[in-house]
VOROFI-261076 format. One record per residue (C-alpha): residue in one letter; residue number from 1; x, y, z. Coordinates in nm, 4 decimals, m for minus. Layout:
BEGIN
(A; NUM; (X; Y; Z))
...
This chain:
BEGIN
(X; 1; (m1.3882; m0.5273; 3.1918))
(X; 2; (m1.6575; m0.3636; 2.9904))
(X; 3; (m1.7685; m0.4772; 2.6407))
(X; 4; (m1.9405; m0.2168; 2.4235))
(X; 5; (m2.1033; m0.3348; 2.1035))
(X; 6; (m2.1409; m0.1042; 1.8044))
(X; 7; (m2.1592; m0.1103; 1.4289))
(X; 8; (m1.8294; m0.0762; 1.2468))
(X; 9; (m1.9801; 0.1135; 0.9503))
(X; 10; (m2.1989; 0.3458; 1.1645))
(X; 11; (m2.0409; 0.3593; 1.5125))
(X; 12; (m2.2131; 0.4940; 1.8167))
(X; 13; (m2.0266; 0.8141; 1.9131))
(X; 14; (m2.0936; 0.7481; 2.2843))
(X; 15; (m1.8936; 0.4215; 2.2576))
(X; 16; (m1.5959; 0.6095; 2.1129))
(X; 17; (m1.6267; 0.8806; 2.3827))
(X; 18; (m1.6353; 0.6227; 2.6625))
(X; 19; (m1.3319; 0.4452; 2.5192))
(X; 20; (m1.1407; 0.7758; 2.4972))
(X; 21; (m1.2209; 0.8372; 2.8638))
(X; 22; (m1.0836; 0.4902; 2.9534))
(X; 23; (m0.7660; 0.5607; 2.7493))
(X; 24; (m0.7292; 0.9068; 2.9095))
(X; 25; (m0.7447; 0.7443; 3.2556))
(X; 26; (m0.4663; 0.4962; 3.1872))
(X; 27; (m0.6780; 0.2083; 3.0562))
(X; 28; (m0.6060; m0.0457; 2.7821))
(X; 29; (m0.8709; m0.1248; 2.5226))
(X; 30; (m0.9307; m0.3657; 2.2381))
(X; 31; (m1.0629; m0.1892; 1.9288))
(X; 32; (m1.1289; m0.2628; 1.5627))
(X; 33; (m0.9175; m0.1278; 1.2738))
(X; 34; (m0.9411; m0.1775; 0.8990))
(X; 35; (m0.7267; m0.4895; 0.9335))
(X; 36; (m0.7421; m0.6588; 1.2787))
(X; 37; (m0.8413; m0.5789; 1.6335))
(X; 38; (m0.5792; m0.3720; 1.8104))
(X; 39; (m0.4612; m0.3173; 2.1671))
(X; 40; (m0.4723; 0.0535; 2.2500))
(X; 41; (m0.3235; 0.2735; 2.5239))
(X; 42; (m0.2466; 0.6437; 2.5435))
(X; 43; (0.1150; 0.6645; 2.4204))
(X; 44; (0.1879; 0.9361; 2.6822))
(X; 45; (0.0959; 0.7009; 2.9721))
(X; 46; (0.4010; 0.4849; 3.0310))
(X; 47; (0.2202; 0.2533; 3.2756))
(X; 48; (m0.0603; 0.1858; 3.0251))
(X; 49; (0.1905; 0.1253; 2.7411))
(X; 50; (0.3822; m0.1203; 2.9653))
(X; 51; (0.0521; m0.2988; 3.0298))
(X; 52; (0.0091; m0.3479; 2.6514))
(X; 53; (0.3511; m0.5179; 2.6421))
(X; 54; (0.2529; m0.7352; 2.9428))
(X; 55; (m0.0822; m0.8364; 2.7861))
(X; 56; (0.0879; m0.9361; 2.4581))
(X; 57; (0.3815; m1.0988; 2.6427))
(X; 58; (0.5993; m0.8896; 2.4101))
(X; 59; (0.9576; m0.7829; 2.4721))
(X; 60; (0.9970; m0.4163; 2.5680))
(X; 61; (1.2669; m0.3985; 2.2984))
(X; 62; (1.0101; m0.4654; 2.0233))
(X; 63; (0.8508; m0.1322; 1.9371))
(X; 64; (0.4780; m0.0649; 1.9198))
(X; 65; (0.3282; 0.1337; 1.6328))
(X; 66; (0.1288; 0.4513; 1.6937))
(X; 67; (m0.2177; 0.5343; 1.5557))
(X; 68; (m0.3106; 0.8934; 1.4872))
(X; 69; (m0.6488; 1.0341; 1.3866))
(X; 70; (m0.5507; 1.1598; 1.0381))
(X; 71; (m0.2477; 1.2202; 0.8151))
(X; 72; (m0.2112; 1.5781; 0.9432))
(X; 73; (m0.1489; 1.4445; 1.2966))
(X; 74; (0.1491; 1.2402; 1.1805))
(X; 75; (0.3737; 1.5465; 1.2151))
(X; 76; (0.3135; 1.5430; 1.5912))
(X; 77; (0.5015; 1.2098; 1.6245))
(X; 78; (0.7225; 1.1894; 1.3217))
(X; 79; (0.9496; 1.4007; 1.0983))
(X; 80; (0.8120; 1.3836; 0.7472))
(X; 81; (0.9826; 1.4875; 0.4243))
(X; 82; (0.8035; 1.5949; 0.1064))
(X; 83; (0.8829; 1.2570; m0.0515))
(X; 84; (0.7400; 1.0730; 0.2495))
(X; 85; (0.4317; 1.2978; 0.2520))
(X; 86; (0.3560; 1.2002; m0.1096))
(X; 87; (0.3725; 0.8287; m0.0212))
(X; 88; (0.1688; 0.8762; 0.2971))
(X; 89; (m0.1027; 1.0768; 0.1197))
(X; 90; (m0.1244; 0.8101; m0.1469))
(X; 91; (m0.1753; 0.5127; 0.0904))
(X; 92; (m0.3275; 0.6548; 0.4095))
(X; 93; (m0.5848; 0.6141; 0.5491))
(X; 94; (m0.5404; 0.2475; 0.4739))
(X; 95; (m0.3934; m0.0862; 0.5830))
(X; 96; (m0.0338; 0.0359; 0.6024))
(X; 97; (0.2117; 0.1203; 0.8795))
(X; 98; (0.4941; 0.3535; 0.7788))
(X; 99; (0.8226; 0.3616; 0.9698))
(X; 100; (0.9425; 0.7243; 1.0064))
(X; 101; (1.1924; 0.9148; 1.2157))
(X; 102; (1.0216; 0.9941; 1.5447))
(X; 103; (0.9904; 1.3300; 1.7137))
(X; 104; (1.1105; 1.3699; 2.0742))
(X; 105; (0.7497; 1.3705; 2.1971))
(X; 106; (0.7169; 0.9953; 2.1453))
(X; 107; (0.8086; 0.8138; 2.4706))
(X; 108; (1.1026; 0.5764; 2.4608))
(X; 109; (0.8921; 0.2904; 2.6023))
(X; 110; (0.6702; 0.2952; 2.2879))
(X; 111; (0.9586; 0.2589; 2.0460))
(X; 112; (1.1843; 0.0237; 2.2429))
(X; 113; (1.4495; 0.2976; 2.2409))
(X; 114; (1.4497; 0.3274; 1.8598))
(X; 115; (1.4746; 0.6642; 1.6842))
(X; 116; (1.1981; 0.5442; 1.4486))
(X; 117; (0.8255; 0.5071; 1.4953))
(X; 118; (0.5662; 0.3051; 1.3079))
(X; 119; (0.2751; 0.5280; 1.2134))
(X; 120; (m0.0762; 0.4158; 1.1239))
(X; 121; (m0.3920; 0.5900; 1.0032))
(X; 122; (m0.6459; 0.3154; 0.9452))
(X; 123; (m0.9458; 0.3450; 0.7199))
(X; 124; (m1.1723; 0.2956; 1.0182))
(X; 125; (m1.3865; 0.5614; 1.1867))
(X; 126; (m1.3725; 0.4030; 1.5328))
(X; 127; (m0.9930; 0.3643; 1.5371))
(X; 128; (m0.9299; 0.7196; 1.4134))
(X; 129; (m1.1913; 0.8591; 1.6509))
(X; 130; (m1.0123; 0.6975; 1.9486))
(X; 131; (m0.6950; 0.8919; 1.8559))
(X; 132; (m0.8748; 1.2266; 1.8276))
(X; 133; (m0.7269; 1.3685; 2.1553))
(X; 134; (m0.3954; 1.1847; 2.1708))
(X; 135; (m0.2092; 0.9169; 1.9736))
(X; 136; (m0.2665; 0.5581; 2.0868))
(X; 137; (m0.0741; 0.2307; 2.0524))
(X; 138; (m0.1731; 0.0064; 1.7702))
(X; 139; (m0.0611; m0.3507; 1.7805))
(X; 140; (m0.2602; m0.6608; 1.6967))
(X; 141; (m0.4625; m0.7882; 1.9927))
(X; 142; (m0.2910; m1.1285; 2.0318))
(X; 143; (m0.0103; m1.2913; 2.2229))
(X; 144; (0.3241; m1.2295; 2.0569))
(X; 145; (0.3980; m1.4874; 1.7910))
(X; 146; (0.0531; m1.6419; 1.8298))
(X; 147; (m0.2321; m1.6510; 1.5788))
(X; 148; (m0.4136; m1.3193; 1.5075))
(X; 149; (m0.7840; m1.3827; 1.5690))
(X; 150; (m1.0753; m1.1888; 1.4292))
(X; 151; (m1.3435; m1.2093; 1.7014))
(X; 152; (m1.3270; m1.0309; 2.0403))
(X; 153; (m1.4444; m1.3446; 2.2265))
(X; 154; (m1.1609; m1.5531; 2.0766))
(X; 155; (m0.9108; m1.2753; 2.1373))
(X; 156; (m1.0046; m1.2479; 2.5049))
(X; 157; (m0.9755; m1.6260; 2.5426))
(X; 158; (m0.6279; m1.6221; 2.3866))
(X; 159; (m0.5025; m1.3227; 2.5942))
(X; 160; (m0.6433; m1.4680; 2.9134))
(X; 161; (m0.6480; m1.1302; 3.0837))
(X; 162; (m0.8735; m0.8373; 3.1521))
(X; 163; (m0.8415; m0.5275; 2.9444))
(X; 164; (m1.0431; m0.2308; 3.0625))
(X; 165; (m1.2753; m0.2068; 2.7664))
(X; 166; (m1.3552; m0.3888; 2.4421))
(X; 167; (m1.5232; m0.2280; 2.1412))
(X; 168; (m1.6967; m0.5231; 1.9805))
(X; 169; (m1.8108; m0.4869; 1.6173))
(X; 170; (m1.8274; m0.8608; 1.5673))
(X; 171; (m1.5766; m1.0722; 1.3765))
(X; 172; (m1.3612; m0.8740; 1.1326))
(X; 173; (m1.3274; m1.0013; 0.7752))
(X; 174; (m0.9451; m0.9877; 0.7989))
(X; 175; (m0.6936; m1.1509; 1.0255))
(X; 176; (m0.3976; m1.0019; 0.8416))
(X; 177; (m0.2179; m0.7135; 1.0123))
(X; 178; (m0.1126; m0.4025; 0.8212))
(X; 179; (0.1672; m0.3976; 0.5659))
(X; 180; (0.4765; m0.2317; 0.7199))
(X; 181; (0.6945; m0.0116; 0.4995))
(X; 182; (1.0153; 0.1563; 0.6158))
(X; 183; (1.0391; 0.5066; 0.4703))
(X; 184; (1.3504; 0.6118; 0.6616))
(X; 185; (1.5974; 0.5374; 0.3853))
(X; 186; (1.6243; 0.6461; 0.0205))
(X; 187; (1.4191; 0.3489; m0.1062))
(X; 188; (1.1040; 0.2244; 0.0662))
(X; 189; (1.1579; m0.1185; 0.2202))
(X; 190; (0.8852; m0.3737; 0.2960))
(X; 191; (0.9195; m0.5065; 0.6496))
(X; 192; (0.5950; m0.7054; 0.6403))
(X; 193; (0.3545; m0.7549; 0.3520))
């Protein structure tokens, strides 16, 4: 496991590039977002995605959300109506995950077989940079149903496993995951505030 330290407000591009290379080669990383540290894998690498589930001790039936580099990239993984676009443009980038109807390109393993996908564009240069070549998984870096921690050292102790790379920007101010809003029906529904 490799730990790369950088500054969250002025990240070292070489750190992002090295992490993208790890992701492209089937690795799993821990990375900062605008809310909590996330576990990331290339969504098109089924083995890497399964490793994220194993690390979290999460049921394969519980979907993972997907992080894309910007709001324009959402259309790659989700079908978006004009109404949904208005909401997305208003709140993203930001601490929100929007549930949308997925496109066929999103692998079944990511969504637990669901026809929907959670989409995230954080207000974080590192996180968005990591998804510049392909979408990545975004799920809090913790064991399922356990406390979400804000420091990489504590996270690694809790997970008790080796990820391939950690981007360490120090403790994050938040330990609250993103708000999840379902946009697949006529009225937006809060899944998690």
